[in-house]
Jmol script that loads the backbone (N, CA, C; Angstrom):
load data "model"
ATOM      1  N   UNK A   1     135.073  89.041  99.498  1.00  0.00           N
ATOM      2  CA  UNK A   1     133.711  88.779  99.028  1.00  0.00           C
ATOM      3  C   UNK A   1     133.948  89.562  97.556  1.00  0.00           C
ATOM      4  N   UNK A   2     133.013  88.919  96.297  1.00  0.00           N
ATOM      5  CA  UNK A   2     133.075  89.861  95.162  1.00  0.00           C
ATOM      6  C   UNK A   2     132.077  90.840  95.467  1.00  0.00           C
ATOM      7  N   UNK A   3     132.560  92.029  95.089  1.00  0.00           N
ATOM      8  CA  UNK A   3     131.179  93.587  95.392  1.00  0.00           C
ATOM      9  C   UNK A   3     130.259  93.433  94.594  1.00  0.00           C
ATOM     10  N   UNK A   4     130.480  92.642  93.292  1.00  0.00           N
ATOM     11  CA  UNK A   4     129.208  92.684  92.441  1.00  0.00           C
ATOM     12  C   UNK A   4     128.285  91.366  92.570  1.00  0.00           C
ATOM     13  N   UNK A   5     128.236  90.558  93.679  1.00  0.00           N
ATOM     14  CA  UNK A   5     127.635  89.841  94.134  1.00  0.00           C
ATOM     15  C   UNK A   5     126.342  90.347  94.842  1.00  0.00           C
ATOM     16  N   UNK A   6     125.392  90.003  93.882  1.00  0.00           N
ATOM     17  CA  UNK A   6     123.734  90.475  94.565  1.00  0.00           C
ATOM     18  C   UNK A   6     123.256  89.708  95.743  1.00  0.00           C
ATOM     19  N   UNK A   7     122.672  90.430  96.760  1.00  0.00           N
ATOM     20  CA  UNK A   7     121.803  89.834  97.832  1.00  0.00           C
ATOM     21  C   UNK A   7     120.644  90.374  97.731  1.00  0.00           C
ATOM     22  N   UNK A   8     119.735  89.753  98.393  1.00  0.00           N
ATOM     23  CA  UNK A   8     118.193  89.982  98.279  1.00  0.00           C
ATOM     24  C   UNK A   8     117.638  90.488  99.542  1.00  0.00           C
ATOM     25  N   UNK A   9     118.838  90.751 100.667  1.00  0.00           N
ATOM     26  CA  UNK A   9     118.665  91.138 101.740  1.00  0.00           C
ATOM     27  C   UNK A   9     119.585  91.781 102.591  1.00  0.00           C
ATOM     28  N   UNK A  10     119.565  92.948 103.197  1.00  0.00           N
ATOM     29  CA  UNK A  10     120.494  93.560 104.044  1.00  0.00           C
ATOM     30  C   UNK A  10     121.321  92.370 104.688  1.00  0.00           C
ATOM     31  N   UNK A  11     122.816  92.586 104.747  1.00  0.00           N
ATOM     32  CA  UNK A  11     123.804  91.992 105.550  1.00  0.00           C
ATOM     33  C   UNK A  11     123.391  91.740 106.963  1.00  0.00           C
ATOM     34  N   UNK A  12     122.769  92.319 107.699  1.00  0.00           N
ATOM     35  CA  UNK A  12     122.247  92.223 108.801  1.00  0.00           C
ATOM     36  C   UNK A  12     121.201  91.189 109.050  1.00  0.00           C
ATOM     37  N   UNK A  13     120.547  90.997 107.985  1.00  0.00           N
ATOM     38  CA  UNK A  13     119.179  89.935 108.015  1.00  0.00           C
ATOM     39  C   UNK A  13     117.726  90.414 108.319  1.00  0.00           C
ATOM     40  N   UNK A  14     118.046  91.918 108.738  1.00  0.00           N
ATOM     41  CA  UNK A  14     116.996  92.664 109.048  1.00  0.00           C
ATOM     42  C   UNK A  14     116.100  93.188 107.860  1.00  0.00           C
ATOM     43  N   UNK A  15     114.830  93.176 108.112  1.00  0.00           N
ATOM     44  CA  UNK A  15     114.034  93.613 106.823  1.00  0.00           C
ATOM     45  C   UNK A  15     113.294  93.005 105.964  1.00  0.00           C
ATOM     46  N   UNK A  16     112.354  93.141 105.210  1.00  0.00           N
ATOM     47  CA  UNK A  16     111.799  91.914 104.627  1.00  0.00           C
ATOM     48  C   UNK A  16     112.374  91.769 103.094  1.00  0.00           C
ATOM     49  N   UNK A  17     112.323  90.376 102.868  1.00  0.00           N
ATOM     50  CA  UNK A  17     112.844  89.911 101.842  1.00  0.00           C
ATOM     51  C   UNK A  17     112.185  90.482 100.642  1.00  0.00           C
ATOM     52  N   UNK A  18     112.941  90.842  99.371  1.00  0.00           N
ATOM     53  CA  UNK A  18     112.529  91.182  98.124  1.00  0.00           C
ATOM     54  C   UNK A  18     113.221  90.783  96.935  1.00  0.00           C
ATOM     55  N   UNK A  19     112.739  90.938  95.877  1.00  0.00           N
ATOM     56  CA  UNK A  19     113.414  90.113  94.598  1.00  0.00           C
ATOM     57  C   UNK A  19     114.752  91.234  94.520  1.00  0.00           C
ATOM     58  N   UNK A  20     115.911  90.657  94.112  1.00  0.00           N
ATOM     59  CA  UNK A  20     117.153  91.072  93.937  1.00  0.00           C
ATOM     60  C   UNK A  20     117.072  92.176  93.006  1.00  0.00           C
ATOM     61  N   UNK A  21     117.775  93.185  93.450  1.00  0.00           N
ATOM     62  CA  UNK A  21     117.587  94.196  92.346  1.00  0.00           C
ATOM     63  C   UNK A  21     118.864  94.489  91.702  1.00  0.00           C
ATOM     64  N   UNK A  22     119.239  94.663  90.904  1.00  0.00           N
ATOM     65  CA  UNK A  22     120.589  95.260  90.152  1.00  0.00           C
ATOM     66  C   UNK A  22     121.209  96.219  90.970  1.00  0.00           C
ATOM     67  N   UNK A  23     122.626  96.393  90.937  1.00  0.00           N
ATOM     68  CA  UNK A  23     123.405  97.465  91.672  1.00  0.00           C
ATOM     69  C   UNK A  23     122.731  98.797  90.992  1.00  0.00           C
ATOM     70  N   UNK A  24     122.668  99.921  91.459  1.00  0.00           N
ATOM     71  CA  UNK A  24     122.474 101.337  90.934  1.00  0.00           C
ATOM     72  C   UNK A  24     123.535 101.744  90.381  1.00  0.00           C
ATOM     73  N   UNK A  25     124.937 101.280  90.445  1.00  0.00           N
ATOM     74  CA  UNK A  25     126.094 101.912  90.449  1.00  0.00           C
ATOM     75  C   UNK A  25     127.005 100.652  90.175  1.00  0.00           C
ATOM     76  N   UNK A  26     128.121 101.105  89.723  1.00  0.00           N
ATOM     77  CA  UNK A  26     129.152  99.927  89.469  1.00  0.00           C
ATOM     78  C   UNK A  26     129.827  99.697  90.270  1.00  0.00           C
ATOM     79  N   UNK A  27     129.482  98.887  90.956  1.00  0.00           N
ATOM     80  CA  UNK A  27     130.526  98.315  92.374  1.00  0.00           C
ATOM     81  C   UNK A  27     131.697  98.201  92.297  1.00  0.00           C
ATOM     82  N   UNK A  28     132.236  97.818  91.139  1.00  0.00           N
ATOM     83  CA  UNK A  28     133.661  97.416  90.909  1.00  0.00           C
ATOM     84  C   UNK A  28     134.301  98.851  90.958  1.00  0.00           C
ATOM     85  N   UNK A  29     133.713  99.750  90.097  1.00  0.00           N
ATOM     86  CA  UNK A  29     134.322 100.973  89.928  1.00  0.00           C
ATOM     87  C   UNK A  29     134.453 101.767  91.188  1.00  0.00           C
ATOM     88  N   UNK A  30     133.490 101.423  91.963  1.00  0.00           N
ATOM     89  CA  UNK A  30     133.034 102.130  93.459  1.00  0.00           C
ATOM     90  C   UNK A  30     134.482 101.686  94.345  1.00  0.00           C
ATOM     91  N   UNK A  31     134.910 100.450  94.345  1.00  0.00           N
ATOM     92  CA  UNK A  31     135.623  99.729  95.247  1.00  0.00           C
ATOM     93  C   UNK A  31     137.101 100.256  94.540  1.00  0.00           C
ATOM     94  N   UNK A  32     136.808 100.293  93.186  1.00  0.00           N
ATOM     95  CA  UNK A  32     138.462 100.889  92.734  1.00  0.00           C
ATOM     96  C   UNK A  32     138.615 102.206  93.517  1.00  0.00           C
ATOM     97  N   UNK A  33     137.574 103.229  93.229  1.00  0.00           N
ATOM     98  CA  UNK A  33     137.441 104.523  93.693  1.00  0.00           C
ATOM     99  C   UNK A  33     138.096 104.512  94.943  1.00  0.00           C
ATOM    100  N   UNK A  34     137.440 103.762  95.964  1.00  0.00           N
ATOM    101  CA  UNK A  34     137.577 103.577  97.547  1.00  0.00           C
ATOM    102  C   UNK A  34     139.136 103.281  97.798  1.00  0.00           C
ATOM    103  N   UNK A  35     139.728 102.605  96.665  1.00  0.00           N
ATOM    104  CA  UNK A  35     141.310 101.823  96.995  1.00  0.00           C
ATOM    105  C   UNK A  35     142.141 103.106  96.834  1.00  0.00           C
ATOM    106  N   UNK A  36     141.529 103.864  95.557  1.00  0.00           N
ATOM    107  CA  UNK A  36     142.413 105.090  95.162  1.00  0.00           C
ATOM    108  C   UNK A  36     142.761 105.772  96.301  1.00  0.00           C
ATOM    109  N   UNK A  37     141.673 106.302  97.072  1.00  0.00           N
ATOM    110  CA  UNK A  37     141.267 106.790  98.173  1.00  0.00           C
ATOM    111  C   UNK A  37     141.936 106.517  99.377  1.00  0.00           C
ATOM    112  N   UNK A  38     142.953 105.502  99.257  1.00  0.00           N
ATOM    113  CA  UNK A  38     143.539 104.866 100.096  1.00  0.00           C
ATOM    114  C   UNK A  38     142.650 103.828 101.218  1.00  0.00           C
ATOM    115  N   UNK A  39     141.589 103.445 100.793  1.00  0.00           N
ATOM    116  CA  UNK A  39     140.828 102.776 101.761  1.00  0.00           C
ATOM    117  C   UNK A  39     141.541 101.234 101.297  1.00  0.00           C
ATOM    118  N   UNK A  40     141.764 100.554 102.502  1.00  0.00           N
ATOM    119  CA  UNK A  40     142.223  99.426 102.034  1.00  0.00           C
ATOM    120  C   UNK A  40     141.192  98.262 101.449  1.00  0.00           C
ATOM    121  N   UNK A  41     141.234  97.339 100.771  1.00  0.00           N
ATOM    122  CA  UNK A  41     140.357  96.496  99.755  1.00  0.00           C
ATOM    123  C   UNK A  41     139.008  95.966 100.660  1.00  0.00           C
ATOM    124  N   UNK A  42     139.395  95.728 101.984  1.00  0.00           N
ATOM    125  CA  UNK A  42     138.379  94.941 102.640  1.00  0.00           C
ATOM    126  C   UNK A  42     137.492  95.997 103.234  1.00  0.00           C
ATOM    127  N   UNK A  43     137.847  97.281 103.593  1.00  0.00           N
ATOM    128  CA  UNK A  43     136.918  98.486 104.042  1.00  0.00           C
ATOM    129  C   UNK A  43     136.491  98.984 102.752  1.00  0.00           C
ATOM    130  N   UNK A  44     136.751  99.005 101.558  1.00  0.00           N
ATOM    131  CA  UNK A  44     136.336  99.437 100.276  1.00  0.00           C
ATOM    132  C   UNK A  44     134.996  98.548  99.845  1.00  0.00           C
ATOM    133  N   UNK A  45     135.177  97.532 100.167  1.00  0.00           N
ATOM    134  CA  UNK A  45     134.511  96.185  99.609  1.00  0.00           C
ATOM    135  C   UNK A  45     133.170  96.528 100.781  1.00  0.00           C
ATOM    136  N   UNK A  46     133.272  96.715 102.246  1.00  0.00           N
ATOM    137  CA  UNK A  46     132.651  96.534 103.214  1.00  0.00           C
ATOM    138  C   UNK A  46     131.504  97.742 103.099  1.00  0.00           C
ATOM    139  N   UNK A  47     131.846  99.008 102.528  1.00  0.00           N
ATOM    140  CA  UNK A  47     131.086 100.065 102.377  1.00  0.00           C
ATOM    141  C   UNK A  47     130.572  99.890 100.881  1.00  0.00           C
ATOM    142  N   UNK A  48     130.991  99.326 100.021  1.00  0.00           N
ATOM    143  CA  UNK A  48     130.197  99.119  98.969  1.00  0.00           C
ATOM    144  C   UNK A  48     129.168  98.224  99.048  1.00  0.00           C
ATOM    145  N   UNK A  49     129.101  97.196  99.849  1.00  0.00           N
ATOM    146  CA  UNK A  49     128.316  96.264 100.215  1.00  0.00           C
ATOM    147  C   UNK A  49     127.283  97.023 101.002  1.00  0.00           C
ATOM    148  N   UNK A  50     127.494  97.784 101.878  1.00  0.00           N
ATOM    149  CA  UNK A  50     126.507  98.572 102.544  1.00  0.00           C
ATOM    150  C   UNK A  50     125.889  99.390 101.836  1.00  0.00           C
ATOM    151  N   UNK A  51     126.395 100.052 101.004  1.00  0.00           N
ATOM    152  CA  UNK A  51     125.381 100.847  99.879  1.00  0.00           C
ATOM    153  C   UNK A  51     124.356 100.042  99.328  1.00  0.00           C
ATOM    154  N   UNK A  52     125.246  98.781  98.635  1.00  0.00           N
ATOM    155  CA  UNK A  52     124.212  97.891  97.644  1.00  0.00           C
ATOM    156  C   UNK A  52     122.754  97.398  98.779  1.00  0.00           C
ATOM    157  N   UNK A  53     123.394  96.923  99.945  1.00  0.00           N
ATOM    158  CA  UNK A  53     122.362  96.277 100.625  1.00  0.00           C
ATOM    159  C   UNK A  53     121.411  97.333 101.088  1.00  0.00           C
ATOM    160  N   UNK A  54     121.633  98.818 101.235  1.00  0.00           N
ATOM    161  CA  UNK A  54     120.580  99.875 101.358  1.00  0.00           C
ATOM    162  C   UNK A  54     119.729 100.119 100.384  1.00  0.00           C
ATOM    163  N   UNK A  55     120.463  99.637  99.009  1.00  0.00           N
ATOM    164  CA  UNK A  55     119.614  99.915  98.017  1.00  0.00           C
ATOM    165  C   UNK A  55     118.434  98.929  97.681  1.00  0.00           C
ATOM    166  N   UNK A  56     118.345  97.931  98.556  1.00  0.00           N
ATOM    167  CA  UNK A  56     117.331  96.968  98.524  1.00  0.00           C
ATOM    168  C   UNK A  56     116.236  97.404  99.169  1.00  0.00           C
ATOM    169  N   UNK A  57     116.348  98.261  99.894  1.00  0.00           N
ATOM    170  CA  UNK A  57     115.086  98.912 100.800  1.00  0.00           C
ATOM    171  C   UNK A  57     114.324  99.989 100.490  1.00  0.00           C
ATOM    172  N   UNK A  58     115.410 100.776  99.084  1.00  0.00           N
ATOM    173  CA  UNK A  58     114.796 101.781  98.422  1.00  0.00           C
ATOM    174  C   UNK A  58     113.515 101.257  97.526  1.00  0.00           C
ATOM    175  N   UNK A  59     112.747 102.195  97.766  1.00  0.00           N
ATOM    176  CA  UNK A  59     111.184 102.076  96.636  1.00  0.00           C
ATOM    177  C   UNK A  59     111.965 102.631  95.187  1.00  0.00           C
ATOM    178  N   UNK A  60     111.288 101.777  94.456  1.00  0.00           N
ATOM    179  CA  UNK A  60     111.785 102.283  93.210  1.00  0.00           C
ATOM    180  C   UNK A  60     110.393 103.224  92.309  1.00  0.00           C
ATOM    181  N   UNK A  61     110.558 103.473  91.405  1.00  0.00           N
ATOM    182  CA  UNK A  61     109.399 104.423  90.744  1.00  0.00           C
ATOM    183  C   UNK A  61     108.101 103.651  90.601  1.00  0.00           C
ATOM    184  N   UNK A  62     108.280 101.969  90.376  1.00  0.00           N
ATOM    185  CA  UNK A  62     106.963 101.152  89.859  1.00  0.00           C
ATOM    186  C   UNK A  62     106.578 100.987  91.475  1.00  0.00           C
ATOM    187  N   UNK A  63     107.456 100.783  92.606  1.00  0.00           N
ATOM    188  CA  UNK A  63     106.851 100.863  93.982  1.00  0.00           C
ATOM    189  C   UNK A  63     106.172 101.959  94.411  1.00  0.00           C
ATOM    190  N   UNK A  64     106.286 103.108  94.152  1.00  0.00           N
ATOM    191  CA  UNK A  64     105.484 104.204  94.381  1.00  0.00           C
ATOM    192  C   UNK A  64     104.302 104.260  93.556  1.00  0.00           C
ATOM    193  N   UNK A  65     104.340 104.007  92.116  1.00  0.00           N
ATOM    194  CA  UNK A  65     103.055 103.842  91.575  1.00  0.00           C
ATOM    195  C   UNK A  65     102.034 103.085  91.921  1.00  0.00           C
ATOM    196  N   UNK A  66     102.359 101.817  92.387  1.00  0.00           N
ATOM    197  CA  UNK A  66     101.625 100.778  92.893  1.00  0.00           C
ATOM    198  C   UNK A  66     100.962 101.303  94.231  1.00  0.00           C
ATOM    199  N   UNK A  67     101.966 101.796  94.874  1.00  0.00           N
ATOM    200  CA  UNK A  67     101.216 102.707  96.211  1.00  0.00           C
ATOM    201  C   UNK A  67     100.059 103.820  96.118  1.00  0.00           C
ATOM    202  N   UNK A  68     100.649 104.119  95.359  1.00  0.00           N
ATOM    203  CA  UNK A  68      99.855 105.451  94.397  1.00  0.00           C
ATOM    204  C   UNK A  68      98.516 105.115  94.206  1.00  0.00           C
ATOM    205  N   UNK A  69      98.254 103.828  93.223  1.00  0.00           N
ATOM    206  CA  UNK A  69      97.450 103.208  92.761  1.00  0.00           C
ATOM    207  C   UNK A  69      95.972 102.633  93.877  1.00  0.00           C
ATOM    208  N   UNK A  70      96.995 101.946  94.712  1.00  0.00           N
ATOM    209  CA  UNK A  70      96.244 101.316  95.879  1.00  0.00           C
ATOM    210  C   UNK A  70      95.589 102.477  96.812  1.00  0.00           C
ATOM    211  N   UNK A  71      96.515 103.666  96.798  1.00  0.00           N
ATOM    212  CA  UNK A  71      95.898 104.696  97.812  1.00  0.00           C
ATOM    213  C   UNK A  71      94.492 105.415  97.119  1.00  0.00           C
ATOM    214  N   UNK A  72      94.903 105.477  95.699  1.00  0.00           N
ATOM    215  CA  UNK A  72      93.675 105.928  94.944  1.00  0.00           C
ATOM    216  C   UNK A  72      92.504 105.221  94.955  1.00  0.00           C
ATOM    217  N   UNK A  73      92.841 103.908  94.830  1.00  0.00           N
ATOM    218  CA  UNK A  73      91.348 102.820  94.965  1.00  0.00           C
ATOM    219  C   UNK A  73      90.655 103.059  96.269  1.00  0.00           C
ATOM    220  N   UNK A  74      91.553 102.965  97.647  1.00  0.00           N
ATOM    221  CA  UNK A  74      90.933 103.393  98.800  1.00  0.00           C
ATOM    222  C   UNK A  74      90.187 104.499  98.932  1.00  0.00           C
ATOM    223  N   UNK A  75      90.630 105.753  98.439  1.00  0.00           N
ATOM    224  CA  UNK A  75      90.265 107.071  98.712  1.00  0.00           C
ATOM    225  C   UNK A  75      88.805 106.604  97.852  1.00  0.00           C
ATOM    226  N   UNK A  76      88.927 106.130  96.785  1.00  0.00           N
ATOM    227  CA  UNK A  76      87.813 106.198  95.780  1.00  0.00           C
ATOM    228  C   UNK A  76      86.520 105.715  96.578  1.00  0.00           C
ATOM    229  N   UNK A  77      86.764 104.208  97.457  1.00  0.00           N
ATOM    230  CA  UNK A  77      85.889 103.302  98.272  1.00  0.00           C
ATOM    231  C   UNK A  77      85.686 103.994  99.258  1.00  0.00           C
ATOM    232  N   UNK A  78      86.129 104.932 100.287  1.00  0.00           N
ATOM    233  CA  UNK A  78      85.833 105.719 100.956  1.00  0.00           C
ATOM    234  C   UNK A  78      85.106 106.809 100.788  1.00  0.00           C
ATOM    235  N   UNK A  79      85.536 107.664  99.543  1.00  0.00           N
ATOM    236  CA  UNK A  79      84.428 108.366  99.089  1.00  0.00           C
ATOM    237  C   UNK A  79      82.989 107.555  98.931  1.00  0.00           C
ATOM    238  N   UNK A  80      82.880 106.444  98.432  1.00  0.00           N
ATOM    239  CA  UNK A  80      81.580 105.912  97.882  1.00  0.00           C
ATOM    240  C   UNK A  80      81.048 105.657  99.125  1.00  0.00           C
ATOM    241  N   UNK A  81      81.736 105.280 100.301  1.00  0.00           N
ATOM    242  CA  UNK A  81      81.211 104.900 101.393  1.00  0.00           C
ATOM    243  C   UNK A  81      80.673 106.312 102.347  1.00  0.00           C
ATOM    244  N   UNK A  82      81.469 107.344 102.393  1.00  0.00           N
ATOM    245  CA  UNK A  82      80.802 108.388 102.552  1.00  0.00           C
ATOM    246  C   UNK A  82      79.667 109.090 102.185  1.00  0.00           C
ATOM    247  N   UNK A  83      79.595 108.925 101.086  1.00  0.00           N
ATOM    248  CA  UNK A  83      78.242 109.454 100.178  1.00  0.00           C
ATOM    249  C   UNK A  83      77.142 108.444 100.395  1.00  0.00           C
ATOM    250  N   UNK A  84      77.265 107.445 100.375  1.00  0.00           N
ATOM    251  CA  UNK A  84      76.227 106.279 100.935  1.00  0.00           C
ATOM    252  C   UNK A  84      75.901 106.739 102.359  1.00  0.00           C
ATOM    253  N   UNK A  85      77.019 107.407 103.417  1.00  0.00           N
ATOM    254  CA  UNK A  85      76.171 107.390 104.990  1.00  0.00           C
ATOM    255  C   UNK A  85      75.504 108.812 105.005  1.00  0.00           C
ATOM    256  N   UNK A  86      75.982 109.820 104.067  1.00  0.00           N
ATOM    257  CA  UNK A  86      75.707 111.107 104.117  1.00  0.00           C
ATOM    258  C   UNK A  86      74.346 111.243 103.690  1.00  0.00           C
ATOM    259  N   UNK A  87      74.037 110.206 102.324  1.00  0.00           N
ATOM    260  CA  UNK A  87      72.589 110.217 101.855  1.00  0.00           C
ATOM    261  C   UNK A  87      71.733 109.466 103.093  1.00  0.00           C
ATOM    262  N   UNK A  88      72.181 108.395 103.703  1.00  0.00           N
ATOM    263  CA  UNK A  88      71.494 107.602 104.545  1.00  0.00           C
ATOM    264  C   UNK A  88      70.962 108.830 105.685  1.00  0.00           C
ATOM    265  N   UNK A  89      72.012 109.436 105.910  1.00  0.00           N
ATOM    266  CA  UNK A  89      71.807 110.632 107.099  1.00  0.00           C
ATOM    267  C   UNK A  89      70.896 111.713 106.606  1.00  0.00           C
ATOM    268  N   UNK A  90      70.905 112.090 105.249  1.00  0.00           N
ATOM    269  CA  UNK A  90      70.067 113.061 104.842  1.00  0.00           C
ATOM    270  C   UNK A  90      68.744 112.534 104.640  1.00  0.00           C
ATOM    271  N   UNK A  91      68.340 111.283 104.258  1.00  0.00           N
ATOM    272  CA  UNK A  91      67.256 110.753 104.184  1.00  0.00           C
ATOM    273  C   UNK A  91      66.498 110.286 105.744  1.00  0.00           C
ATOM    274  N   UNK A  92      67.257 110.158 106.739  1.00  0.00           N
ATOM    275  CA  UNK A  92      66.808 110.155 108.240  1.00  0.00           C
ATOM    276  C   UNK A  92      66.520 111.714 108.759  1.00  0.00           C
ATOM    277  N   UNK A  93      67.148 112.456 108.254  1.00  0.00           N
ATOM    278  CA  UNK A  93      66.896 113.893 108.485  1.00  0.00           C
ATOM    279  C   UNK A  93      65.521 114.467 107.801  1.00  0.00           C
ATOM    280  N   UNK A  94      65.422 113.882 106.743  1.00  0.00           N
ATOM    281  CA  UNK A  94      64.201 114.296 106.096  1.00  0.00           C
ATOM    282  C   UNK A  94      62.759 113.737 106.763  1.00  0.00           C
ATOM    283  N   UNK A  95      62.888 112.387 107.123  1.00  0.00           N
ATOM    284  CA  UNK A  95      62.334 111.523 107.529  1.00  0.00           C
ATOM    285  C   UNK A  95      61.782 112.686 108.987  1.00  0.00           C
ATOM    286  N   UNK A  96      62.379 112.816 109.868  1.00  0.00           N
ATOM    287  CA  UNK A  96      62.409 113.454 111.124  1.00  0.00           C
ATOM    288  C   UNK A  96      61.826 114.626 111.017  1.00  0.00           C
ATOM    289  N   UNK A  97      62.167 115.530 109.990  1.00  0.00           N
ATOM    290  CA  UNK A  97      61.485 116.714 109.572  1.00  0.00           C
ATOM    291  C   UNK A  97      60.157 116.784 109.115  1.00  0.00           C
ATOM    292  N   UNK A  98      59.893 115.881 108.649  1.00  0.00           N
ATOM    293  CA  UNK A  98      58.830 115.614 107.773  1.00  0.00           C
ATOM    294  C   UNK A  98      57.619 115.190 108.973  1.00  0.00           C
ATOM    295  N   UNK A  99      58.255 114.430 109.813  1.00  0.00           N
ATOM    296  CA  UNK A  99      57.230 114.051 110.995  1.00  0.00           C
ATOM    297  C   UNK A  99      57.134 115.144 112.228  1.00  0.00           C
ATOM    298  N   UNK A 100      58.232 115.789 112.211  1.00  0.00           N
ATOM    299  CA  UNK A 100      58.148 117.109 112.943  1.00  0.00           C
ATOM    300  C   UNK A 100      56.998 118.130 112.595  1.00  0.00           C
ATOM    301  N   UNK A 101      57.095 118.493 111.328  1.00  0.00           N
ATOM    302  CA  UNK A 101      56.201 119.318 110.800  1.00  0.00           C
ATOM    303  C   UNK A 101      54.703 118.794 110.845  1.00  0.00           C
ATOM    304  N   UNK A 102      54.740 117.282 110.535  1.00  0.00           N
ATOM    305  CA  UNK A 102      53.262 116.887 110.817  1.00  0.00           C
ATOM    306  C   UNK A 102      52.627 116.767 112.182  1.00  0.00           C
ATOM    307  N   UNK A 103      53.616 116.640 113.228  1.00  0.00           N
ATOM    308  CA  UNK A 103      52.936 117.260 114.446  1.00  0.00           C
ATOM    309  C   UNK A 103      52.777 118.430 115.019  1.00  0.00           C
ATOM    310  N   UNK A 104      53.619 119.313 114.414  1.00  0.00           N
ATOM    311  CA  UNK A 104      53.396 120.744 114.850  1.00  0.00           C
ATOM    312  C   UNK A 104      51.822 121.011 114.063  1.00  0.00           C
ATOM    313  N   UNK A 105      51.794 120.602 112.723  1.00  0.00           N
ATOM    314  CA  UNK A 105      50.607 120.752 111.935  1.00  0.00           C
ATOM    315  C   UNK A 105      49.309 120.186 112.835  1.00  0.00           C
ATOM    316  N   UNK A 106      49.470 119.057 113.166  1.00  0.00           N
ATOM    317  CA  UNK A 106      48.509 118.333 113.882  1.00  0.00           C
ATOM    318  C   UNK A 106      48.091 119.197 115.446  1.00  0.00           C
ATOM    319  N   UNK A 107      49.020 119.784 116.041  1.00  0.00           N
ATOM    320  CA  UNK A 107      48.853 120.232 117.274  1.00  0.00           C
ATOM    321  C   UNK A 107      48.198 121.843 116.945  1.00  0.00           C
ATOM    322  N   UNK A 108      48.642 122.304 115.938  1.00  0.00           N
ATOM    323  CA  UNK A 108      48.456 123.736 115.719  1.00  0.00           C
ATOM    324  C   UNK A 108      46.738 123.592 115.183  1.00  0.00           C
ATOM    325  N   UNK A 109      46.352 122.546 114.431  1.00  0.00           N
ATOM    326  CA  UNK A 109      45.107 122.192 113.910  1.00  0.00           C
ATOM    327  C   UNK A 109      44.027 121.811 114.971  1.00  0.00           C
ATOM    328  N   UNK A 110      44.788 121.098 116.124  1.00  0.00           N
ATOM    329  CA  UNK A 110      43.854 120.898 117.232  1.00  0.00           C
ATOM    330  C   UNK A 110      43.745 121.825 117.922  1.00  0.00           C
ATOM    331  N   UNK A 111      44.706 122.996 118.398  1.00  0.00           N
ATOM    332  CA  UNK A 111      44.290 124.340 118.704  1.00  0.00           C
ATOM    333  C   UNK A 111      43.448 124.999 118.339  1.00  0.00           C
ATOM    334  N   UNK A 112      43.277 125.253 116.763  1.00  0.00           N
ATOM    335  CA  UNK A 112      42.664 126.355 116.161  1.00  0.00           C
ATOM    336  C   UNK A 112      41.393 125.307 116.381  1.00  0.00           C
ATOM    337  N   UNK A 113      41.124 124.484 116.471  1.00  0.00           N
ATOM    338  CA  UNK A 113      39.704 123.431 116.346  1.00  0.00           C
ATOM    339  C   UNK A 113      39.122 123.956 117.625  1.00  0.00           C
ATOM    340  N   UNK A 114      39.712 123.602 118.717  1.00  0.00           N
ATOM    341  CA  UNK A 114      39.530 123.868 120.285  1.00  0.00           C
ATOM    342  C   UNK A 114      39.206 125.315 120.479  1.00  0.00           C
ATOM    343  N   UNK A 115      39.869 126.311 119.842  1.00  0.00           N
ATOM    344  CA  UNK A 115      39.645 127.733 119.918  1.00  0.00           C
ATOM    345  C   UNK A 115      38.375 128.157 119.200  1.00  0.00           C
ATOM    346  N   UNK A 116      38.274 127.310 117.921  1.00  0.00           N
ATOM    347  CA  UNK A 116      37.048 127.934 117.218  1.00  0.00           C
ATOM    348  C   UNK A 116      35.888 127.184 117.842  1.00  0.00           C
ATOM    349  N   UNK A 117      35.904 126.302 118.364  1.00  0.00           N
ATOM    350  CA  UNK A 117      34.695 125.510 119.034  1.00  0.00           C
ATOM    351  C   UNK A 117      34.189 126.390 120.552  1.00  0.00           C
ATOM    352  N   UNK A 118      34.776 127.443 120.796  1.00  0.00           N
ATOM    353  CA  UNK A 118      34.430 127.929 121.824  1.00  0.00           C
ATOM    354  C   UNK A 118      33.240 129.016 121.579  1.00  0.00           C
TER     355      UNK A 118
END
end "model"
wireframe off; spacefill off
backbone 0.3
color backbone group
């Protein structure tokens, strides 16, 4: 098999399909280097293909930027939701406090009225 042939998925067939990426290194040179190190051609080609297939699974800088941007959007959305939730909870607490103070004032006023009426 030609070591420069590009595949879109690992040889095992595992993993998700993605657009083919050009090799990150010179496959012919890599095969030549392995052959010079006394690997048989079949072994050298298998090693280079394995390395090339593994590269398909590596994230590129653009992949990382896309994930970063997606996460920033989600974080912003979560912040907005949390801010709205906190404002709603604060408003509910203010109403409870107002009602509680009104009850206390009413009870105190009743006590004063009843005590003053004796």
